[in-house]
N, CA and C atoms as an extended XYZ file, in Angstrom:
294
Properties=species:S:1:pos:R:3:atomname:S:1:resname:S:1:resid:I:1 pbc="F F F"
N         0.852       -1.183        0.000 N   MET     1
C         0.000        0.000        0.000 CA  MET     1
C         0.892        1.238        0.000 C   MET     1
N         0.610        2.210       -0.834 N   PRO     2
C         1.449        3.406       -0.948 CA  PRO     2
C         1.445        4.268        0.317 C   PRO     2
N         2.401        5.174        0.360 N   TYR     3
C         2.532        6.133        1.448 CA  TYR     3
C         2.472        7.550        0.898 C   TYR     3
N         1.841        8.422        1.674 N   LEU     4
C         1.821        9.855        1.408 CA  LEU     4
C         2.828       10.487        2.350 C   LEU     4
N         3.752       11.231        1.796 N   ILE     5
C         4.736       11.960        2.597 CA  ILE     5
C         4.489       13.438        2.354 C   ILE     5
N         4.230       14.170        3.430 N   GLU     6
C         4.026       15.618        3.326 CA  GLU     6
C         5.144       16.304        4.095 C   GLU     6
N         5.800       17.245        3.431 N   THR     7
C         6.903       17.969        4.071 CA  THR     7
C         6.523       19.435        4.254 C   THR     7
N         7.092       20.022        5.283 N   PHE     8
C         6.870       21.421        5.640 CA  PHE     8
C         8.239       22.065        5.819 C   PHE     8
N         8.535       23.077        5.008 N   ASP     9
C         9.842       23.734        5.059 CA  ASP     9
C         9.995       24.586        6.311 C   ASP     9
N        11.227       24.690        6.786 N   SER    10
C        11.578       25.676        7.810 CA  SER    10
C        11.742       27.011        7.096 C   SER    10
N        10.951       28.035        7.450 N   PRO    11
C        11.017       29.315        6.729 CA  PRO    11
C        12.427       29.909        6.685 C   PRO    11
N        13.179       29.754        7.767 N   GLU    12
C        14.524       30.339        7.815 CA  GLU    12
C        15.527       29.571        6.964 C   GLU    12
N        15.133       28.432        6.435 N   ARG    13
C        16.027       27.632        5.603 CA  ARG    13
C        15.534       27.555        4.156 C   ARG    13
N        14.677       28.476        3.768 N   ALA    14
C        14.086       28.478        2.420 CA  ALA    14
C        15.143       28.524        1.319 C   ALA    14
N        16.277       29.142        1.591 N   TYR    15
C        17.350       29.245        0.594 CA  TYR    15
C        17.831       27.864        0.130 C   TYR    15
N        17.685       26.846        0.994 N   ILE    16
C        18.136       25.494        0.646 CA  ILE    16
C        17.345       24.953       -0.548 C   ILE    16
N        16.056       25.276       -0.614 N   ARG    17
C        15.225       24.828       -1.739 CA  ARG    17
C        15.821       25.316       -3.053 C   ARG    17
N        16.287       26.562       -3.084 N   HIS    18
C        16.876       27.123       -4.311 CA  HIS    18
C        18.256       26.525       -4.592 C   HIS    18
N        19.057       26.387       -3.550 N   GLU    19
C        20.412       25.858       -3.726 CA  GLU    19
C        20.430       24.424       -4.248 C   GLU    19
N        19.503       23.606       -3.771 N   LEU    20
C        19.540       22.177       -4.078 CA  LEU    20
C        18.472       21.734       -5.075 C   LEU    20
N        17.820       22.674       -5.732 N   TYR    21
C        16.700       22.340       -6.595 CA  TYR    21
C        17.086       21.323       -7.682 C   TYR    21
N        18.177       21.537       -8.376 N   GLN    22
C        18.590       20.621       -9.446 CA  GLN    22
C        18.965       19.250       -8.892 C   GLN    22
N        19.630       19.222       -7.753 N   GLU    23
C        19.980       17.952       -7.117 CA  GLU    23
C        18.702       17.205       -6.686 C   GLU    23
N        17.724       17.951       -6.183 N   HIS    24
C        16.430       17.374       -5.806 CA  HIS    24
C        15.733       16.771       -7.032 C   HIS    24
N        15.729       17.505       -8.155 N   LEU    25
C        15.116       16.977       -9.378 CA  LEU    25
C        15.807       15.709       -9.859 C   LEU    25
N        17.112       15.657       -9.716 N   HIS    26
C        17.865       14.452      -10.084 CA  HIS    26
C        17.446       13.272       -9.194 C   HIS    26
N        17.312       13.525       -7.896 N   PHE    27
C        16.846       12.501       -6.962 CA  PHE    27
C        15.470       11.982       -7.380 C   PHE    27
N        14.568       12.896       -7.735 N   LEU    28
C        13.228       12.487       -8.160 CA  LEU    28
C        13.282       11.662       -9.442 C   LEU    28
N        14.120       12.067      -10.384 N   ALA    29
C        14.245       11.312      -11.638 CA  ALA    29
C        14.753        9.897      -11.366 C   ALA    29
N        15.705        9.771      -10.462 N   GLU    30
C        16.232        8.446      -10.117 CA  GLU    30
C        15.189        7.606       -9.377 C   GLU    30
N        14.243        8.265       -8.723 N   SER    31
C        13.210        7.580       -7.935 CA  SER    31
C        11.902        7.439       -8.690 C   SER    31
N        11.875        7.773       -9.953 N   ALA    32
C        10.630        7.833      -10.725 CA  ALA    32
C         9.815        6.547      -10.641 C   ALA    32
N        10.458        5.410      -10.550 N   GLY    33
C         9.745        4.148      -10.477 CA  GLY    33
C         8.926        3.970       -9.209 C   GLY    33
N         9.247        4.731       -8.176 N   LEU    34
C         8.518        4.661       -6.904 CA  LEU    34
C         7.446        5.728       -6.779 C   LEU    34
N         7.528        6.769       -7.599 N   LEU    35
C         6.651        7.930       -7.447 CA  LEU    35
C         5.326        7.742       -8.181 C   LEU    35
N         4.243        7.775       -7.424 N   LEU    36
C         2.918        7.807       -8.038 CA  LEU    36
C         2.547        9.247       -8.346 C   LEU    36
N         3.019       10.167       -7.500 N   ALA    37
C         2.808       11.601       -7.686 CA  ALA    37
C         3.745       12.328       -6.732 C   ALA    37
N         4.114       13.537       -7.108 N   CYS    38
C         4.846       14.392       -6.181 CA  CYS    38
C         4.856       15.806       -6.731 C   CYS    38
N         5.099       16.741       -5.837 N   GLY    39
C         5.190       18.134       -6.247 CA  GLY    39
C         5.250       19.050       -5.047 C   GLY    39
N         5.598       20.288       -5.329 N   ALA    40
C         5.718       21.301       -4.282 CA  ALA    40
C         4.351       21.843       -3.896 C   ALA    40
N         4.238       22.253       -2.640 N   LYS    41
C         3.061       22.977       -2.161 CA  LYS    41
C         3.376       24.459       -2.339 C   LYS    41
N         2.526       25.152       -3.088 N   LEU    42
C         2.806       26.535       -3.480 CA  LEU    42
C         1.934       27.534       -2.742 C   LEU    42
N         2.428       28.766       -2.674 N   SER    43
C         1.628       29.875       -2.175 CA  SER    43
C         0.463       30.111       -3.137 C   SER    43
N        -0.562       30.818       -2.687 N   ASP    44
C        -1.739       31.054       -3.529 CA  ASP    44
C        -1.395       31.721       -4.854 C   ASP    44
N        -0.383       32.578       -4.855 N   ASP    45
C        -0.020       33.248       -6.109 CA  ASP    45
C         0.967       32.419       -6.939 C   ASP    45
N         1.368       31.256       -6.414 N   GLY    46
C         2.238       30.349       -7.162 CA  GLY    46
C         3.692       30.759       -7.256 C   GLY    46
N         4.100       31.747       -6.483 N   THR    47
C         5.464       32.258       -6.610 CA  THR    47
C         6.474       31.604       -5.676 C   THR    47
N         5.999       30.901       -4.648 N   SER    48
C         6.945       30.293       -3.715 CA  SER    48
C         6.405       28.966       -3.203 C   SER    48
N         7.341       28.095       -2.824 N   ALA    49
C         6.999       26.789       -2.273 CA  ALA    49
C         7.410       26.752       -0.808 C   ALA    49
N         6.652       26.007       -0.016 N   ASP    50
C         7.001       25.882        1.404 CA  ASP    50
C         6.890       24.438        1.902 C   ASP    50
N         6.998       23.504        0.989 N   GLY    51
C         6.942       22.093        1.332 CA  GLY    51
C         6.568       21.280        0.118 C   GLY    51
N         6.289       20.022        0.334 N   GLY    52
C         5.961       19.165       -0.790 CA  GLY    52
C         5.098       17.986       -0.394 C   GLY    52
N         4.603       17.309       -1.422 N   ILE    53
C         3.811       16.089       -1.287 CA  ILE    53
C         4.467       15.027       -2.163 C   ILE    53
N         4.645       13.858       -1.600 N   TYR    54
C         5.157       12.712       -2.337 CA  TYR    54
C         4.191       11.559       -2.092 C   TYR    54
N         3.737       10.901       -3.124 N   VAL    55
C         2.978        9.666       -2.976 CA  VAL    55
C         3.869        8.586       -3.580 C   VAL    55
N         4.333        7.701       -2.708 N   VAL    56
C         5.347        6.726       -3.116 CA  VAL    56
C         4.812        5.301       -2.976 C   VAL    56
N         5.178        4.476       -3.916 N   ASP    57
C         4.752        3.087       -3.943 CA  ASP    57
C         5.758        2.250       -3.165 C   ASP    57
N         5.580        2.223       -1.844 N   LEU    58
C         6.461        1.487       -0.949 CA  LEU    58
C         5.614        0.643       -0.006 C   LEU    58
N         6.189       -0.390        0.548 N   GLU    59
C         5.426       -1.341        1.364 CA  GLU    59
C         5.413       -1.023        2.855 C   GLU    59
N         6.431       -0.347        3.352 N   THR    60
C         6.515       -0.130        4.797 CA  THR    60
C         6.834        1.324        5.130 C   THR    60
N         6.469        1.712        6.358 N   ARG    61
C         6.822        3.044        6.851 CA  ARG    61
C         8.344        3.223        6.864 C   ARG    61
N         9.048        2.185        7.238 N   LYS    62
C        10.512        2.256        7.276 CA  LYS    62
C        11.077        2.609        5.889 C   LYS    62
N        10.501        2.007        4.833 N   GLU    63
C        10.935        2.330        3.468 CA  GLU    63
C        10.605        3.779        3.123 C   GLU    63
N         9.426        4.257        3.560 N   ALA    64
C         9.039        5.648        3.299 CA  ALA    64
C         9.967        6.609        4.034 C   ALA    64
N        10.306        6.291        5.267 N   GLU    65
C        11.242        7.123        6.035 CA  GLU    65
C        12.616        7.153        5.366 C   GLU    65
N        13.077        6.002        4.904 N   ALA    66
C        14.381        5.943        4.224 CA  ALA    66
C        14.349        6.728        2.921 C   ALA    66
N        13.233        6.639        2.198 N   PHE    67
C        13.099        7.376        0.941 CA  PHE    67
C        13.254        8.881        1.178 C   PHE    67
N        12.467        9.446        2.083 N   ILE    68
C        12.508       10.895        2.279 CA  ILE    68
C        13.845       11.326        2.893 C   ILE    68
N        14.467       10.463        3.656 N   ALA    69
C        15.772       10.800        4.239 CA  ALA    69
C        16.846       10.963        3.163 C   ALA    69
N        16.652       10.320        2.003 N   GLN    70
C        17.622       10.412        0.908 CA  GLN    70
C        17.456       11.668        0.059 C   GLN    70
N        16.312       12.329        0.174 N   ASP    71
C        16.072       13.546       -0.612 CA  ASP    71
C        17.098       14.601       -0.193 C   ASP    71
N        17.742       15.253       -1.151 N   PRO    72
C        18.716       16.291       -0.815 CA  PRO    72
C        18.143       17.382        0.103 C   PRO    72
N        16.873       17.709       -0.069 N   PHE    73
C        16.246       18.701        0.813 CA  PHE    73
C        16.261       18.204        2.257 C   PHE    73
N        15.990       16.931        2.439 N   SER    74
C        15.976       16.348        3.781 CA  SER    74
C        17.387       16.279        4.356 C   SER    74
N        18.336       15.869        3.536 N   ARG    75
C        19.726       15.746        4.009 CA  ARG    75
C        20.292       17.083        4.483 C   ARG    75
N        19.815       18.186        3.929 N   ARG    76
C        20.277       19.518        4.344 CA  ARG    76
C        19.322       20.197        5.327 C   ARG    76
N        18.390       19.428        5.887 N   ASN    77
C        17.493       19.918        6.941 CA  ASN    77
C        16.593       21.068        6.518 C   ASN    77
N        16.087       21.024        5.298 N   LEU    78
C        15.123       22.029        4.862 CA  LEU    78
C        13.804       21.891        5.618 C   LEU    78
N        13.427       20.670        5.934 N   PHE    79
C        12.092       20.435        6.481 CA  PHE    79
C        12.041       20.643        7.988 C   PHE    79
N        11.025       21.396        8.432 N   ARG    80
C        10.774       21.531        9.874 CA  ARG    80
C         9.922       20.376       10.369 C   ARG    80
N         9.173       19.756        9.427 N   GLU    81
C         8.315       18.634        9.787 CA  GLU    81
C         8.101       17.747        8.565 C   GLU    81
N         8.026       16.455        8.817 N   VAL    82
C         7.696       15.469        7.784 CA  VAL    82
C         6.607       14.580        8.358 C   VAL    82
N         5.511       14.447        7.625 N   ARG    83
C         4.409       13.560        8.024 CA  ARG    83
C         4.314       12.428        7.015 C   ARG    83
N         4.222       11.217        7.526 N   ILE    84
C         4.133       10.031        6.682 CA  ILE    84
C         2.877        9.269        7.075 C   ILE    84
N         2.038        8.991        6.070 N   ARG    85
C         0.786        8.266        6.294 CA  ARG    85
C         0.583        7.244        5.185 C   ARG    85
N         0.005        6.118        5.551 N   ARG    86
C        -0.393        5.152        4.516 CA  ARG    86
C        -1.481        5.799        3.677 C   ARG    86
N        -1.550        5.416        2.409 N   TRP    87
C        -2.500        6.035        1.483 CA  TRP    87
C        -3.176        4.942        0.682 C   TRP    87
N        -4.487        5.030        0.587 N   ARG    88
C        -5.246        4.082       -0.230 CA  ARG    88
C        -5.573        4.752       -1.560 C   ARG    88
N        -5.125        4.144       -2.613 N   LYS    89
C        -5.391        4.670       -3.950 CA  LYS    89
C        -6.839        4.389       -4.307 C   LYS    89
N        -7.659        5.440       -4.409 N   ALA    90
C        -9.046        5.302       -4.821 CA  ALA    90
C        -9.201        5.737       -6.277 C   ALA    90
N        -8.711        6.917       -6.594 N   TYR    91
C        -8.728        7.437       -7.958 CA  TYR    91
C        -7.331        7.956       -8.297 C   TYR    91
N        -6.910        7.708       -9.489 N   LEU    92
C        -5.644        8.220       -9.988 CA  LEU    92
C        -5.801        8.432      -11.476 C   LEU    92
N        -5.511        9.632      -11.935 N   ASN    93
C        -5.668        9.988      -13.349 CA  ASN    93
C        -7.060        9.654      -13.871 C   ASN    93
N        -8.072        9.909      -13.034 N   GLY    94
C        -9.444        9.693      -13.445 CA  GLY    94
C        -9.906        8.244      -13.425 C   GLY    94
N        -9.029        7.343      -13.014 N   GLU    95
C        -9.375        5.924      -12.984 CA  GLU    95
C        -9.673        5.495      -11.548 C   GLU    95
N       -10.757        4.747      -11.368 N   CYS    96
C       -11.150        4.244      -10.052 CA  CYS    96
C       -10.468        2.910       -9.773 C   CYS    96
N        -9.916        2.784       -8.577 N   PHE    97
C        -9.226        1.544       -8.186 CA  PHE    97
C        -9.966        0.803       -7.072 C   PHE    97
N       -11.157        1.239       -6.741 N   LEU    98
C       -11.917        0.588       -5.666 CA  LEU    98
C       -12.786       -0.534       -6.182 C   LEU    98
């Protein structure tokens, strides 16, 4: 069963998102086989990000914790909080899985 990982940036460490953006994208590309969806959480005007959402196809919480720990943003302590929850796929790309 997949996991939803939600991250929340530390405002005082926002510069890390800019510094490591390309390295983060490389990490995501290497992890593409595990990603059901992911992306940044944006401000209402779309000009800044303050965290992210990852839906990963992993079997255990331990695997989800290890996955997010490998993200360059995580390794440089960008996140003030990380929440990990099991996720039941009901709809994805307009397709029902129930």
